[in-house]
A tleap script that builds the chain and sets N, CA, C and O, in Angstrom:
source leaprc.protein.ff14SB
mol = sequence {
  NMET ILE LEU GLY SER PRO HIE PHE SER LEU
  PRO GLU PHE ARG ALA LEU ILE PRO ARG LEU
  VAL GLY LYS ARG ARG HIE PRO ARG VAL GLN
  PHE ILE VAL THR THR SER ARG PHE VAL LEU
  GLY GLU LEU GLU ARG GLN GLY LEU LEU SER
  PRO LEU GLU ALA PHE GLY VAL ARG LEU MET
  THR ASP THR CYS ILE LEU ASN PHE PRO THR
  VAL GLN ASN ASP ARG GLY VAL THR VAL CYS
  MET THR ASN SER GLY LYS TYR ALA HIE TYR
  ILE PRO GLY GLN ILE GLY LYS GLN VAL ILE
  TYR GLY SER THR ALA ASP CYS VAL ALA SER
  ALA VAL ALA GLY ARG VAL VAL ARG ASP ASP
  THR LEU TRP ASN CALA
}
set mol.1.N position { -2.939 6.768 13.157 }
set mol.1.CA position { -2.897 7.898 14.718 }
set mol.1.C position { -2.241 8.596 14.151 }
set mol.1.O position { -1.290 8.474 13.379 }
set mol.2.N position { -3.058 9.766 14.767 }
set mol.2.CA position { -3.138 11.369 13.996 }
set mol.2.C position { -2.651 12.285 15.542 }
set mol.2.O position { -3.591 12.444 16.320 }
set mol.3.N position { -1.239 12.885 16.009 }
set mol.3.CA position { -1.455 13.553 17.408 }
set mol.3.C position { -0.374 14.698 16.439 }
set mol.3.O position { 0.561 14.654 15.639 }
set mol.4.N position { -1.565 16.039 17.409 }
set mol.4.CA position { -0.847 17.310 17.008 }
set mol.4.C position { -1.455 18.542 16.551 }
set mol.4.O position { -0.849 19.469 16.014 }
set mol.5.N position { -2.963 18.476 16.855 }
set mol.5.CA position { -3.583 19.646 16.213 }
set mol.5.C position { -4.045 20.648 17.492 }
set mol.5.O position { -5.257 20.551 17.682 }
set mol.6.N position { -3.462 21.468 18.297 }
set mol.6.CA position { -2.281 22.126 17.642 }
set mol.6.C position { -1.302 21.330 17.357 }
set mol.6.O position { -1.467 20.116 17.471 }
set mol.7.N position { 0.090 21.941 16.866 }
set mol.7.CA position { 1.285 21.231 16.724 }
set mol.7.C position { 1.768 20.638 17.909 }
set mol.7.O position { 2.082 21.451 18.779 }
set mol.8.N position { 1.945 19.196 18.239 }
set mol.8.CA position { 2.678 18.978 19.655 }
set mol.8.C position { 3.895 19.758 20.048 }
set mol.8.O position { 4.850 20.183 19.398 }
set mol.9.N position { 3.636 19.803 21.044 }
set mol.9.CA position { 4.689 21.013 21.692 }
set mol.9.C position { 6.158 19.763 22.519 }
set mol.9.O position { 6.019 18.541 22.477 }
set mol.10.N position { 7.244 20.352 23.091 }
set mol.10.CA position { 8.077 19.762 23.684 }
set mol.10.C position { 7.645 18.896 25.108 }
set mol.10.O position { 7.793 17.683 25.257 }
set mol.11.N position { 7.092 19.824 26.076 }
set mol.11.CA position { 6.203 19.181 26.917 }
set mol.11.C position { 5.330 17.818 26.348 }
set mol.11.O position { 5.538 16.718 26.860 }
set mol.12.N position { 4.324 17.996 25.231 }
set mol.12.CA position { 4.001 17.071 25.138 }
set mol.12.C position { 4.991 15.721 24.689 }
set mol.12.O position { 4.939 14.627 25.251 }
set mol.13.N position { 5.752 16.014 23.727 }
set mol.13.CA position { 6.879 15.122 23.092 }
set mol.13.C position { 7.293 14.545 24.674 }
set mol.13.O position { 6.801 13.477 25.035 }
set mol.14.N position { 7.873 15.019 25.251 }
set mol.14.CA position { 8.576 14.451 26.827 }
set mol.14.C position { 7.632 13.809 27.052 }
set mol.14.O position { 7.973 12.627 27.060 }
set mol.15.N position { 6.150 13.970 27.330 }
set mol.15.CA position { 5.075 12.859 27.925 }
set mol.15.C position { 4.965 11.894 27.066 }
set mol.15.O position { 4.814 10.749 27.494 }
set mol.16.N position { 5.006 12.097 25.937 }
set mol.16.CA position { 5.060 11.153 24.745 }
set mol.16.C position { 6.033 10.072 24.799 }
set mol.16.O position { 5.785 8.868 24.866 }
set mol.17.N position { 6.703 10.408 24.778 }
set mol.17.CA position { 8.275 9.342 24.815 }
set mol.17.C position { 8.237 8.346 25.802 }
set mol.17.O position { 8.196 7.214 25.321 }
set mol.18.N position { 8.236 8.408 27.175 }
set mol.18.CA position { 8.285 7.466 27.986 }
set mol.18.C position { 7.163 6.134 27.436 }
set mol.18.O position { 7.433 4.943 27.588 }
set mol.19.N position { 6.113 6.561 26.900 }
set mol.19.CA position { 5.338 5.972 26.395 }
set mol.19.C position { 5.372 4.836 25.246 }
set mol.19.O position { 4.639 3.848 25.210 }
set mol.20.N position { 6.127 5.097 24.547 }
set mol.20.CA position { 6.969 4.163 23.290 }
set mol.20.C position { 7.685 3.554 23.634 }
set mol.20.O position { 7.541 2.391 23.255 }
set mol.21.N position { 8.965 3.837 24.581 }
set mol.21.CA position { 10.106 3.414 24.578 }
set mol.21.C position { 9.574 1.821 24.869 }
set mol.21.O position { 8.667 1.425 25.600 }
set mol.22.N position { 10.518 1.072 23.990 }
set mol.22.CA position { 10.598 -0.625 24.020 }
set mol.22.C position { 9.381 -1.299 23.740 }
set mol.22.O position { 9.105 -2.485 23.926 }
set mol.23.N position { 8.527 -0.162 23.155 }
set mol.23.CA position { 7.647 -0.678 21.718 }
set mol.23.C position { 7.459 -0.585 20.665 }
set mol.23.O position { 7.586 0.638 20.628 }
set mol.24.N position { 7.208 -0.889 19.514 }
set mol.24.CA position { 6.966 -0.744 18.398 }
set mol.24.C position { 5.760 -0.743 17.602 }
set mol.24.O position { 5.108 -1.780 17.720 }
set mol.25.N position { 5.234 0.213 16.750 }
set mol.25.CA position { 3.761 0.389 16.461 }
set mol.25.C position { 3.592 -0.854 15.523 }
set mol.25.O position { 4.586 -1.398 15.041 }
set mol.26.N position { 2.317 -1.299 15.268 }
set mol.26.CA position { 1.765 -2.387 14.051 }
set mol.26.C position { 1.717 -1.855 13.342 }
set mol.26.O position { 1.228 -0.736 13.186 }
set mol.27.N position { 2.646 -3.079 12.160 }
set mol.27.CA position { 2.745 -2.499 10.900 }
set mol.27.C position { 1.696 -1.960 9.929 }
set mol.27.O position { 1.901 -1.254 8.942 }
set mol.28.N position { 0.488 -2.444 10.414 }
set mol.28.CA position { -0.316 -1.529 9.709 }
set mol.28.C position { -0.738 -0.300 10.007 }
set mol.28.O position { -1.584 0.254 9.304 }
set mol.29.N position { -0.315 0.162 10.864 }
set mol.29.CA position { -0.731 1.267 11.561 }
set mol.29.C position { 0.348 2.602 11.493 }
set mol.29.O position { 1.532 2.584 11.829 }
set mol.30.N position { -0.352 3.644 11.009 }
set mol.30.CA position { 0.693 4.948 10.697 }
set mol.30.C position { 0.332 5.968 11.949 }
set mol.30.O position { -0.679 6.551 12.343 }
set mol.31.N position { 1.582 5.871 12.317 }
set mol.31.CA position { 1.777 6.884 13.912 }
set mol.31.C position { 2.300 8.551 13.341 }
set mol.31.O position { 3.456 8.957 13.228 }
set mol.32.N position { 1.491 9.015 13.159 }
set mol.32.CA position { 1.759 10.731 12.616 }
set mol.32.C position { 1.769 11.587 13.485 }
set mol.32.O position { 0.779 11.589 14.217 }
set mol.33.N position { 2.978 12.749 13.785 }
set mol.33.CA position { 2.473 13.934 14.621 }
set mol.33.C position { 3.111 14.559 14.087 }
set mol.33.O position { 4.159 14.360 13.473 }
set mol.34.N position { 2.219 15.836 14.374 }
set mol.34.CA position { 2.389 16.984 13.176 }
set mol.34.C position { 3.295 18.266 14.592 }
set mol.34.O position { 2.556 18.848 15.387 }
set mol.35.N position { 4.372 18.420 14.634 }
set mol.35.CA position { 4.468 19.642 15.418 }
set mol.35.C position { 5.408 21.051 14.021 }
set mol.35.O position { 5.305 21.206 12.804 }
set mol.36.N position { 6.080 21.630 14.929 }
set mol.36.CA position { 6.917 22.761 14.093 }
set mol.36.C position { 8.289 22.441 14.020 }
set mol.36.O position { 8.811 21.626 14.781 }
set mol.37.N position { 9.034 23.189 12.933 }
set mol.37.CA position { 10.133 23.591 12.810 }
set mol.37.C position { 11.653 23.283 14.127 }
set mol.37.O position { 12.699 22.641 14.228 }
set mol.38.N position { 10.490 24.607 15.157 }
set mol.38.CA position { 11.382 24.729 16.012 }
set mol.38.C position { 11.583 23.392 16.824 }
set mol.38.O position { 12.636 22.802 17.066 }
set mol.39.N position { 9.753 22.941 17.328 }
set mol.39.CA position { 10.008 21.859 18.352 }
set mol.39.C position { 11.046 20.252 17.543 }
set mol.39.O position { 11.898 19.505 18.024 }
set mol.40.N position { 10.395 20.334 16.188 }
set mol.40.CA position { 11.727 19.356 15.452 }
set mol.40.C position { 13.083 19.934 16.048 }
set mol.40.O position { 13.672 19.253 16.887 }
set mol.41.N position { 13.581 21.108 15.669 }
set mol.41.CA position { 15.095 21.381 16.051 }
set mol.41.C position { 15.298 21.238 17.391 }
set mol.41.O position { 16.382 20.858 17.834 }
set mol.42.N position { 14.055 21.592 18.308 }
set mol.42.CA position { 14.997 21.307 20.049 }
set mol.42.C position { 15.019 19.606 20.438 }
set mol.42.O position { 15.802 19.265 21.325 }
set mol.43.N position { 14.102 18.478 19.729 }
set mol.43.CA position { 13.932 17.503 19.316 }
set mol.43.C position { 15.002 16.530 19.159 }
set mol.43.O position { 15.254 15.437 19.666 }
set mol.44.N position { 15.687 17.474 18.074 }
set mol.44.CA position { 17.361 17.092 17.645 }
set mol.44.C position { 18.322 17.594 18.160 }
set mol.44.O position { 19.386 17.157 17.722 }
set mol.45.N position { 18.407 18.447 19.025 }
set mol.45.CA position { 19.262 18.909 19.750 }
set mol.45.C position { 19.218 18.028 20.806 }
set mol.45.O position { 20.251 17.370 20.929 }
set mol.46.N position { 18.633 17.880 21.346 }
set mol.46.CA position { 18.276 17.203 22.787 }
set mol.46.C position { 18.314 16.060 22.598 }
set mol.46.O position { 18.274 15.389 23.629 }
set mol.47.N position { 18.386 15.448 21.554 }
set mol.47.CA position { 18.739 13.827 21.755 }
set mol.47.C position { 17.148 12.937 21.824 }
set mol.47.O position { 16.991 11.797 22.263 }
set mol.48.N position { 16.120 13.820 21.271 }
set mol.48.CA position { 15.371 12.557 21.797 }
set mol.48.C position { 14.158 11.976 20.354 }
set mol.48.O position { 13.008 11.537 20.361 }
set mol.49.N position { 14.962 12.213 19.483 }
set mol.49.CA position { 14.594 11.719 17.986 }
set mol.49.C position { 14.283 10.313 18.036 }
set mol.49.O position { 13.250 9.760 17.659 }
set mol.50.N position { 15.661 9.642 18.723 }
set mol.50.CA position { 15.556 8.553 18.251 }
set mol.50.C position { 14.473 7.419 18.934 }
set mol.50.O position { 14.155 6.396 18.327 }
set mol.51.N position { 13.954 7.765 20.300 }
set mol.51.CA position { 12.785 6.665 20.847 }
set mol.51.C position { 11.359 7.111 19.750 }
set mol.51.O position { 10.305 6.480 19.666 }
set mol.52.N position { 11.657 8.112 19.150 }
set mol.52.CA position { 10.595 8.305 18.284 }
set mol.52.C position { 10.340 7.532 16.884 }
set mol.52.O position { 9.321 7.233 16.261 }
set mol.53.N position { 11.670 7.352 16.680 }
set mol.53.CA position { 11.958 6.923 15.538 }
set mol.53.C position { 11.951 5.443 15.901 }
set mol.53.O position { 10.937 4.881 15.487 }
set mol.54.N position { 12.602 4.838 16.406 }
set mol.54.CA position { 12.641 3.146 16.811 }
set mol.54.C position { 10.946 3.277 16.922 }
set mol.54.O position { 10.533 2.650 15.946 }
set mol.55.N position { 9.896 3.761 17.604 }
set mol.55.CA position { 8.467 3.190 17.339 }
set mol.55.C position { 7.684 3.387 16.650 }
set mol.55.O position { 6.531 3.005 16.852 }
set mol.56.N position { 8.180 4.279 15.246 }
set mol.56.CA position { 8.053 4.485 13.921 }
set mol.56.C position { 6.609 5.447 13.853 }
set mol.56.O position { 5.435 5.430 13.482 }
set mol.57.N position { 7.412 6.092 14.358 }
set mol.57.CA position { 6.394 7.756 14.573 }
set mol.57.C position { 7.086 8.625 13.132 }
set mol.57.O position { 8.218 9.059 12.914 }
set mol.58.N position { 5.732 8.625 12.267 }
set mol.58.CA position { 6.551 10.132 11.187 }
set mol.58.C position { 6.170 11.369 11.388 }
set mol.58.O position { 4.984 11.654 11.221 }
set mol.59.N position { 6.976 12.214 11.734 }
set mol.59.CA position { 6.910 13.515 12.033 }
set mol.59.C position { 6.606 14.451 10.470 }
set mol.59.O position { 7.233 14.210 9.438 }
set mol.60.N position { 5.580 15.472 10.575 }
set mol.60.CA position { 5.313 16.008 9.739 }
set mol.60.C position { 5.439 17.497 10.425 }
set mol.60.O position { 4.692 17.715 11.379 }
set mol.61.N position { 6.568 18.805 9.888 }
set mol.61.CA position { 6.615 19.616 10.144 }
set mol.61.C position { 5.805 21.389 9.619 }
set mol.61.O position { 5.693 21.894 8.502 }
set mol.62.N position { 5.613 21.622 10.251 }
set mol.62.CA position { 4.486 23.083 9.878 }
set mol.62.C position { 3.633 22.963 8.792 }
set mol.62.O position { 3.663 23.528 7.699 }
set mol.63.N position { 2.832 22.103 9.276 }
set mol.63.CA position { 1.462 21.165 8.375 }
set mol.63.C position { 0.303 20.976 8.819 }
set mol.63.O position { 0.317 21.261 10.017 }
set mol.64.N position { -0.632 20.668 8.514 }
set mol.64.CA position { -1.486 19.952 9.164 }
set mol.64.C position { -2.178 19.166 8.381 }
set mol.64.O position { -2.680 19.527 7.316 }
set mol.65.N position { -2.267 17.701 9.008 }
set mol.65.CA position { -2.742 16.955 7.803 }
set mol.65.C position { -4.026 17.020 6.934 }
set mol.65.O position { -4.333 16.493 5.864 }
set mol.66.N position { -4.726 17.943 7.871 }
set mol.66.CA position { -5.927 18.381 6.971 }
set mol.66.C position { -6.023 18.908 5.538 }
set mol.66.O position { -6.980 18.784 4.772 }
set mol.67.N position { -4.821 19.538 5.311 }
set mol.67.CA position { -4.049 20.100 4.213 }
set mol.67.C position { -2.844 19.445 3.234 }
set mol.67.O position { -2.209 19.993 2.333 }
set mol.68.N position { -2.764 18.036 3.758 }
set mol.68.CA position { -1.764 17.086 3.370 }
set mol.68.C position { -2.335 15.939 3.039 }
set mol.68.O position { -3.039 15.201 3.728 }
set mol.69.N position { -1.784 15.775 1.294 }
set mol.69.CA position { -2.135 14.425 1.116 }
set mol.69.C position { -2.096 13.365 1.529 }
set mol.69.O position { -2.845 12.524 1.032 }
set mol.70.N position { -1.240 13.022 2.555 }
set mol.70.CA position { -0.613 11.874 2.695 }
set mol.70.C position { -1.726 10.813 3.390 }
set mol.70.O position { -1.439 9.641 3.146 }
set mol.71.N position { -2.711 10.959 4.052 }
set mol.71.CA position { -4.222 10.652 4.841 }
set mol.71.C position { -4.764 10.705 3.820 }
set mol.71.O position { -4.764 9.643 3.197 }
set mol.72.N position { -5.423 11.832 3.199 }
set mol.72.CA position { -6.449 12.030 2.501 }
set mol.72.C position { -6.855 11.114 1.127 }
set mol.72.O position { -8.003 10.771 0.842 }
set mol.73.N position { -5.157 10.684 0.043 }
set mol.73.CA position { -5.320 10.263 -0.680 }
set mol.73.C position { -5.083 8.614 -0.399 }
set mol.73.O position { -5.176 7.934 -1.420 }
set mol.74.N position { -4.789 7.879 0.848 }
set mol.74.CA position { -4.444 6.669 0.869 }
set mol.74.C position { -6.174 5.892 1.282 }
set mol.74.O position { -7.047 5.934 2.149 }
set mol.75.N position { -5.936 5.405 0.328 }
set mol.75.CA position { -7.715 4.206 0.382 }
set mol.75.C position { -7.691 3.505 1.548 }
set mol.75.O position { -8.584 3.275 2.365 }
set mol.76.N position { -6.238 3.117 1.500 }
set mol.76.CA position { -6.148 1.994 2.720 }
set mol.76.C position { -6.144 2.511 4.265 }
set mol.76.O position { -5.896 1.767 5.213 }
set mol.77.N position { -6.474 3.973 4.384 }
set mol.77.CA position { -6.936 4.165 5.518 }
set mol.77.C position { -8.338 4.538 5.787 }
set mol.77.O position { -8.780 5.601 5.350 }
set mol.78.N position { -9.080 3.712 6.495 }
set mol.78.CA position { -10.541 4.075 6.752 }
set mol.78.C position { -10.839 4.785 7.916 }
set mol.78.O position { -11.777 5.581 7.882 }
set mol.79.N position { -10.168 4.623 8.986 }
set mol.79.CA position { -10.520 5.421 10.576 }
set mol.79.C position { -9.099 5.905 10.774 }
set mol.79.O position { -8.060 5.284 10.549 }
set mol.80.N position { -9.254 7.135 11.239 }
set mol.80.CA position { -8.043 7.940 12.184 }
set mol.80.C position { -8.495 7.879 13.485 }
set mol.80.O position { -9.632 8.184 13.844 }
set mol.81.N position { -7.656 7.507 14.147 }
set mol.81.CA position { -7.667 7.881 15.995 }
set mol.81.C position { -6.278 8.746 16.296 }
set mol.81.O position { -5.086 8.671 16.001 }
set mol.82.N position { -7.405 9.859 17.280 }
set mol.82.CA position { -6.490 10.946 17.407 }
set mol.82.C position { -6.517 11.499 18.524 }
set mol.82.O position { -7.723 11.498 18.771 }
set mol.83.N position { -5.857 12.119 19.636 }
set mol.83.CA position { -6.087 12.520 20.695 }
set mol.83.C position { -6.374 14.443 20.444 }
set mol.83.O position { -6.114 15.235 21.350 }
set mol.84.N position { -6.849 14.829 19.276 }
set mol.84.CA position { -7.098 16.257 19.287 }
set mol.84.C position { -8.444 16.658 18.649 }
set mol.84.O position { -8.681 16.383 17.473 }
set mol.85.N position { -9.232 17.244 19.357 }
set mol.85.CA position { -10.519 17.801 19.203 }
set mol.85.C position { -10.713 18.283 18.062 }
set mol.85.O position { -11.754 18.016 17.460 }
set mol.86.N position { -9.627 19.199 17.454 }
set mol.86.CA position { -9.312 19.516 16.112 }
set mol.86.C position { -9.968 18.744 15.077 }
set mol.86.O position { -10.968 18.991 14.403 }
set mol.87.N position { -8.700 17.150 15.117 }
set mol.87.CA position { -8.691 16.871 14.136 }
set mol.87.C position { -10.203 15.828 14.233 }
set mol.87.O position { -10.637 15.596 13.104 }
set mol.88.N position { -10.961 15.249 15.268 }
set mol.88.CA position { -11.359 14.994 15.769 }
set mol.88.C position { -13.137 15.391 14.910 }
set mol.88.O position { -14.111 14.705 14.599 }
set mol.89.N position { -12.762 16.901 14.809 }
set mol.89.CA position { -13.945 17.641 14.690 }
set mol.89.C position { -14.130 17.542 12.386 }
set mol.89.O position { -15.106 17.410 11.647 }
set mol.90.N position { -12.641 17.695 12.128 }
set mol.90.CA position { -12.485 18.138 10.796 }
set mol.90.C position { -12.125 17.224 10.359 }
set mol.90.O position { -12.552 17.244 9.204 }
set mol.91.N position { -11.584 16.362 10.506 }
set mol.91.CA position { -11.321 15.067 9.709 }
set mol.91.C position { -12.515 14.410 8.788 }
set mol.91.O position { -12.189 14.268 7.609 }
set mol.92.N position { -13.686 14.037 9.091 }
set mol.92.CA position { -14.625 13.108 8.496 }
set mol.92.C position { -14.805 14.329 7.367 }
set mol.92.O position { -14.367 14.041 6.253 }
set mol.93.N position { -15.241 15.309 7.479 }
set mol.93.CA position { -15.932 16.381 6.545 }
set mol.93.C position { -14.711 16.695 5.362 }
set mol.93.O position { -14.878 16.710 4.143 }
set mol.94.N position { -13.522 16.922 6.066 }
set mol.94.CA position { -12.900 17.377 5.180 }
set mol.94.C position { -11.608 16.232 4.423 }
set mol.94.O position { -11.021 16.497 3.373 }
set mol.95.N position { -11.415 15.150 5.130 }
set mol.95.CA position { -10.854 14.394 4.143 }
set mol.95.C position { -11.833 13.157 4.407 }
set mol.95.O position { -11.344 12.361 3.606 }
set mol.96.N position { -12.932 12.453 5.027 }
set mol.96.CA position { -13.640 11.685 4.744 }
set mol.96.C position { -13.191 10.231 5.132 }
set mol.96.O position { -13.328 9.259 4.390 }
set mol.97.N position { -12.603 10.201 6.469 }
set mol.97.CA position { -12.302 9.208 6.995 }
set mol.97.C position { -12.900 9.306 8.503 }
set mol.97.O position { -12.972 10.351 9.150 }
set mol.98.N position { -13.326 7.990 8.951 }
set mol.98.CA position { -14.075 7.720 10.285 }
set mol.98.C position { -12.812 8.078 11.469 }
set mol.98.O position { -11.614 7.846 11.311 }
set mol.99.N position { -13.325 8.574 12.425 }
set mol.99.CA position { -12.266 9.544 13.681 }
set mol.99.C position { -13.078 8.825 14.941 }
set mol.99.O position { -14.255 8.856 15.300 }
set mol.100.N position { -11.434 7.912 15.629 }
set mol.100.CA position { -12.419 7.659 17.213 }
set mol.100.C position { -11.180 8.843 17.833 }
set mol.100.O position { -10.062 9.141 17.414 }
set mol.101.N position { -11.808 9.209 18.746 }
set mol.101.CA position { -11.394 10.004 19.886 }
set mol.101.C position { -10.381 9.637 20.654 }
set mol.101.O position { -11.072 8.658 20.932 }
set mol.102.N position { -9.011 9.400 21.522 }
set mol.102.CA position { -8.867 8.900 22.310 }
set mol.102.C position { -8.043 9.733 23.440 }
set mol.102.O position { -7.908 10.955 23.391 }
set mol.103.N position { -7.536 8.940 24.414 }
set mol.103.CA position { -6.240 9.795 24.829 }
set mol.103.C position { -4.961 9.817 24.243 }
set mol.103.O position { -4.864 9.612 23.033 }
set mol.104.N position { -4.095 10.008 24.844 }
set mol.104.CA position { -2.730 9.773 23.917 }
set mol.104.C position { -2.208 8.273 24.557 }
set mol.104.O position { -1.724 7.489 23.740 }
set mol.105.N position { -2.259 8.006 25.453 }
set mol.105.CA position { -2.123 6.628 26.179 }
set mol.105.C position { -3.179 5.746 25.037 }
set mol.105.O position { -2.737 4.982 24.179 }
set mol.106.N position { -4.366 5.989 25.210 }
set mol.106.CA position { -5.226 4.810 24.085 }
set mol.106.C position { -4.077 4.804 22.779 }
set mol.106.O position { -3.484 3.732 22.658 }
set mol.107.N position { -3.734 5.810 21.868 }
set mol.107.CA position { -3.469 5.998 20.675 }
set mol.107.C position { -2.196 5.368 20.979 }
set mol.107.O position { -1.470 5.566 20.005 }
set mol.108.N position { -1.898 5.046 21.409 }
set mol.108.CA position { -0.284 4.338 22.336 }
set mol.108.C position { -0.280 3.285 21.650 }
set mol.108.O position { 0.399 2.935 20.685 }
set mol.109.N position { -1.664 2.464 22.625 }
set mol.109.CA position { -1.682 1.003 23.062 }
set mol.109.C position { -2.162 0.469 21.619 }
set mol.109.O position { -1.731 -0.529 21.041 }
set mol.110.N position { -3.314 1.508 21.097 }
set mol.110.CA position { -3.673 1.186 19.757 }
set mol.110.C position { -2.934 1.027 18.656 }
set mol.110.O position { -3.075 0.173 17.781 }
set mol.111.N position { -2.054 1.971 18.740 }
set mol.111.CA position { -0.881 1.850 17.485 }
set mol.111.C position { -0.311 0.454 17.617 }
set mol.111.O position { -0.213 -0.340 16.681 }
set mol.112.N position { 0.095 0.204 19.010 }
set mol.112.CA position { 0.938 -1.203 19.390 }
set mol.112.C position { -0.172 -2.361 18.825 }
set mol.112.O position { 0.145 -3.145 17.930 }
set mol.113.N position { -1.389 -2.367 19.404 }
set mol.113.CA position { -1.948 -3.593 18.945 }
set mol.113.C position { -2.554 -3.508 17.924 }
set mol.113.O position { -3.335 -4.451 17.796 }
set mol.114.N position { -2.568 -2.806 17.109 }
set mol.114.CA position { -3.150 -2.315 15.636 }
set mol.114.C position { -4.642 -2.532 15.425 }
set mol.114.O position { -5.126 -2.843 14.337 }
set mol.115.N position { -5.510 -2.301 16.825 }
set mol.115.CA position { -6.836 -1.973 16.576 }
set mol.115.C position { -6.925 -1.379 17.893 }
set mol.115.O position { -6.208 -1.443 18.892 }
set mol.116.N position { -8.447 -0.538 17.503 }
set mol.116.CA position { -8.303 0.633 19.026 }
set mol.116.C position { -8.510 -0.497 20.261 }
set mol.116.O position { -9.153 -1.502 20.566 }
set mol.117.N position { -7.353 0.546 20.793 }
set mol.117.CA position { -7.612 -0.070 22.576 }
set mol.117.C position { -8.298 1.267 23.158 }
set mol.117.O position { -7.985 2.161 22.372 }
set mol.118.N position { -9.028 1.752 24.102 }
set mol.118.CA position { -9.271 2.799 24.593 }
set mol.118.C position { -9.817 2.620 26.182 }
set mol.118.O position { -10.594 1.707 26.461 }
set mol.119.N position { -9.578 3.097 26.686 }
set mol.119.CA position { -10.180 3.234 28.472 }
set mol.119.C position { -11.014 3.807 28.553 }
set mol.119.O position { -11.013 4.983 28.918 }
set mol.120.N position { -12.235 2.989 28.157 }
set mol.120.CA position { -13.621 4.216 28.531 }
set mol.120.C position { -13.477 4.176 30.251 }
set mol.120.O position { -14.669 4.038 30.528 }
set mol.121.N position { -13.001 4.200 31.134 }
set mol.121.CA position { -13.449 4.611 32.166 }
set mol.121.C position { -12.930 6.045 32.632 }
set mol.121.O position { -13.116 6.638 33.695 }
set mol.122.N position { -12.122 6.459 31.339 }
set mol.122.CA position { -11.546 7.603 31.606 }
set mol.122.C position { -12.885 9.188 31.001 }
set mol.122.O position { -12.833 10.403 31.192 }
set mol.123.N position { -13.994 8.211 30.201 }
set mol.123.CA position { -15.099 8.927 29.928 }
set mol.123.C position { -16.526 8.316 30.865 }
set mol.123.O position { -17.629 8.221 30.326 }
set mol.124.N position { -16.353 8.043 31.916 }
set mol.124.CA position { -17.464 7.761 32.508 }
set mol.124.C position { -16.894 8.612 33.979 }
set mol.124.O position { -17.067 8.152 35.107 }
set mol.125.N position { -16.240 9.842 33.710 }
set mol.125.CA position { -16.952 10.757 34.755 }
set mol.125.C position { -18.037 11.512 35.347 }
set mol.125.O position { -17.862 12.122 36.402 }
savepdb mol mol.pdb
quit
């Protein structure tokens, strides 16, 4: 799972955190959220890091996974799920991974299950 392009904001983290409480990402799943140094500082200041850490979120600051070798060079990663239109557009061409686009809730549910979980009713409007 890769969230945060553009960088995840404090309100987005406040919406994400309740979805994570009491859950843990599947061991085969990476859950990366890109954000800014400022937002990370606010998360620390407001005591909001512990639920992210408990779930297994990896925070990356002031960068984009498209320019960072973490996902690019990981041969075990073949599919990236994201809630970001930017990531969904650029991941296949720039880092050569398959993409699944879903809501934030879909990304969390998929991270917990270790497989793709999507509420397809969201796409039947």
